C-alpha positions, 0 to 999 in steps of 0.5 A: 440658142446654140451656135448651130441654131444661131448661125442659121438664124443669121444666114436666113435672115440675110437671104430674107433681107436678099429676097425682099430686096429682089422683090422690090427691084424686080416686081415693083418695077412692072407690078404696083405691089399695093393692089397686085399681090406678089406672093403667086408671082413667078418673080416671087417663086423664083427668088424664094427657091434661089434664097431658100433652096437649101432649106429642108424643113425636116431638118431644122432644129425646129420641128412641128410648130416651133418651125413656125416661130422660126419663121415668124422671128426671121419676119419680125426681124426683118421688119424691124430692120425696114422700119427706118425707111424714111420714104413712107411708099418705099417702106409700105411696099417693103412691108406688103413685100414681107408679107407676100413672102410669109405667104408664099413660104407658108402655103407654096413653099412649105405648105405644111399644116404647122406654119400656115399661121405664121402669116398671121403673126406677120400682120400682127407684127406689122400692126404692132412695130409700125406707128399708129398713122402709119397702120391707119392712113397708109398700110390699112388703106391698101390691105384692106382695098377690095383688090386685095382679097385674095392676100386676106384670104390666104391669110384667114385660110379662105375664112375658115378660122376658128377662134381658140386656134392660130390664126385665128386667135392671132386674128383676135390679138390684132383687134384687142392691140389696135381697136383700143388704141384708136380714137372715135372722133377721127373719120380715119380711125372709124373707116379703119376700125369698121374694117379691121371689125369687118375683117375678124368677123368675115374670117370665122364661121357665123354659127361659131361667132355667135355662139354665146359660149364663144370666149372671144366675143367682142365687147362693143363698149370697150372694143377688145375681146376681154373674155379671150384675153382672160381665158388665153392669160394675154396681157390687155393691149392698153397696158404700158408692157404692150403699148407702143411708145409714141410721143408725149405730145403726139398722143396727148390729143387721142388721151384727151379725147378718150378721157373726155368721152368717158364722162360725156357718153360712156360714164356707165361704161367707165364705172363697169370697166373700174369695177371689172378689174377688182380681182387681184389677178388684174393687179399689174393691168389698167383700165382703158381710163387710168392708162389714158389719164396716167399719158396725160398726167405724164405729158402734163408734167414733161412739158411743164419742165420743157415749156417753162410758165411765162410771167403773164401766165402767173395768177395776179394778186386779189385786190378789191373791186371798185363798184364802176369797175364791176359795172364795166365788167358785166358790160364787157361780159354781157356783150362778148361772144363766147367761142370755144378756145379748143381746136379738135385738130391734133396739131393745133391742139399739140401747139396749144397745150404748149401755152401754160394757161391751157395745160392748167385748165386741162389739169383742172378738169382731170383733177375735178374728174378724179376727185368726182371718181374717188367720191363716187362710192355708195358710202360717200354718196348716201351721205350726200343724198341725205345731207341734200334731203335735210336741206331741199325737200324738192328735187330730183337726184341725178341718174347716172344710170349705172352702179357706184364705184366699188374697188379699193384698188382702182380707189388707191391709183385715184388717190395716187393720181390725185396726190401726184397732181398736187405734189406738181402743182404745189412745188411748180406753182403754188397760187394755181394749187391753192385755187385747185384745192380750193374748187374741190375742197370748198366750191365744187361740195357747194356746187353739188346742190346746184347741180342737181336736177332741182325742181322750182316753181316758176316765177308768179309772173310767168304763170299768169302770162302763160295762163292768159289765153285760158282765161274768159270774162265773167259775163262770158261765163254767166251767159253759158251756165244758165242755157237750158238743155235741149229736151230729149224725146223716145220714139220706140216707147221708152228711152232705153229702148229708143237707145238700144234701137238706135245702135247700128248692128250692120244688118242693113249693110248686108240686107238684101245684098245677098246674090247667087254665085251662079247669077253673077257668072251669067250676069257677067257672060251677058256683059261680055257679049255686048261688049264683044258686039260694041268691040266689033262696031269699034273696030269698023268704026275705026276703019272707016273714020277720017283722020280727025275722028281716028284718035277718038275712036282708037281711044274709045276702043282702047277704053272697051278692051280694058273693060273686057280684060276687067271683066274677064278677070272677074268672071274667071275669078269667080269661075274658079270659086264655083269649080269651073277652073278644070274647064280653063282650057276651054277658054281663050280670048276669042271664045270667051267665058262661053267657052266653059259652058260649050266644049266645041267652041274651042275645037271650032276656033282652033279648026278655023 
C-alpha cells in the first residue's frame, strides 16, 4: 500500500468512527436502532454527507469492484475497534449503526452497482468477528425480527440474489461459516439456524435455488454448502484457519455433544463425511468430526495441566474380595437408583469437566470411538464376521446402514489421535492408561460378540407359560373330533347348479326399479301441488292459532317449507337433465315447477 493510499485509508477510518459515534449519540437518543433502522434517516444522511463530503469514487486509486474492497476494509477495521465494548447493548447498537452506514453508503450516498455487494460483506464480518453467543442470542434475535425486514431487503437487493455472484455468494459463505458451529440441542441455536436458513432461501429466486445443477445447493446432513466451497475454492468453515478462537472450556460442551450425536443418530453421515475427504486436494482441511474431536482432546490435555489429578481420583490397587463383601456389594447395586451424572447445561458441564474422574470418562469414550472407527474398514470387518460365523451360527450382524471407512488419510489421522491419547495418559496416569488399553485390546474384542443382535431361544419355562392359554383338555378335543357334519342338500337339480344360482348377481337390485324420468317429474309436480296447498292452510292456521299453539304451528310450517325447498331442488335437478334448463327463467318461488310447462304463469305473476 502506497503512502497516499495508506493516508486515505486512515483518514476515512477516523471519519467512519466519528460517524458511528454521531449515530449513537443523536439517532439512538430518540429512536431504537434495533427495530428502527437508521440508514434512511435524516441524521444518517447529514452525518455521511459531512464525513464523506470530499470523497469522490471516480478519483479513488480503487476503481470498479475494488472500491467495494476499500469500503469493506474500512468497515472491518471499525468493527474490530468496537468489539472490546463491555456493554453488550451498546455493542449491539454500534454494530447495527455500522451495518446501516454500509447500507447508506452503497445505496444512497454512492449508488453504484459495483459497491452494492459490500453491505453483505459487512454482515459476514459481523458474524465472523463477534462471539457465537452474541451473534445467536443478541444480534440474530434483532436482525431476523420482522421489524427489520427493510434492512434484510436492502442487503439482498429485494431478494434477487444469484448464488454465483456477490452478494449472493457472500450470503452463502455466511451460512457456510455459521451453521456448522451451532449445536442442535440448544433451543436458541435451533431457532437461529432456522431463521438463517429461511433468510438464505428467501434471498434467491426459487427456480434458481431448486436447480439440480446449482452448485450452492444446501447439504441437509452437514449443514454446509460443500459444492459451493469446492467450486469457489473457499475454505470449509470448520477448519482451524477460519474458526473464531474461543475459550476451550466454553466450547467443550458443544464439541462433546456434536461428537456424541454422530454415534447416536448420524453414524452413516459420519462415515460419508470421512470418506468424502479422500481426495488429495482436501489434505489441508478437516472433517467436522475430526475438528471437534481435536478440540476435545486439546481441552483434555490443557485442563489436566491446569487442574492436577487429586489423590482420591487415582485407581485403587487390585485386591481380593471376600464372599461376604460380594453379597454386600450385590445388594447395594441392586437397590441403587441410577441417575445420569452429566448435566446437559454448558456452565455446569464445564464445572464437571474440571473433575479428573469425569475427564477420564470422556477420554475413555473418545478412545473407544476412535478405536472403533480405526477398525471399521472392509478387511477388519470381514475378518471379525468370519470369526463370529465360525463360533456362532445363529446371529444377526448389526446393520449400520452405511459403507465402511475407506480413507487412508483419515485412518492416519485417527491413528495419530489414538497415539496422542495413549502418550498423554502413559505419562500422567499410568493406571488409567493400562485400563484403557485393556478395554480396547481385550475387553472390547470380547464385547464384539455381546453387542451383536444374537438369536437366543427363550427359556422352556417361558414357552410353557406363554402357550397355556392355547392348550385344551384332551376330553374336550375328543368330544369335538367325532362331530358329524350337517348333510348338504341341493335345490336346483344338482349341487353344482344350486351353487351357481345362489351367487348374487345384482339383478334383483335393479328389477322393477326403472322409472320413466318424465313420469318422475310429473310426480314431483303433484307432490309440490299438495305441499303448496298445505302451506297455505298452515299459514292461515298460524294466523288464527292461540298463543299456546302458535309455536307448534310455526314448527310445522317451517318443516313444510324445508320439504318444499328439497322437492324443488330435486325436481329442478331432474328437469335440467331432461333439457328443461333453458326454461328456468320461467320459474320462481311463487310459480313453482309449473312454470316450466306454462310460460304465461311467470308473466301473470310479474303483472300482479
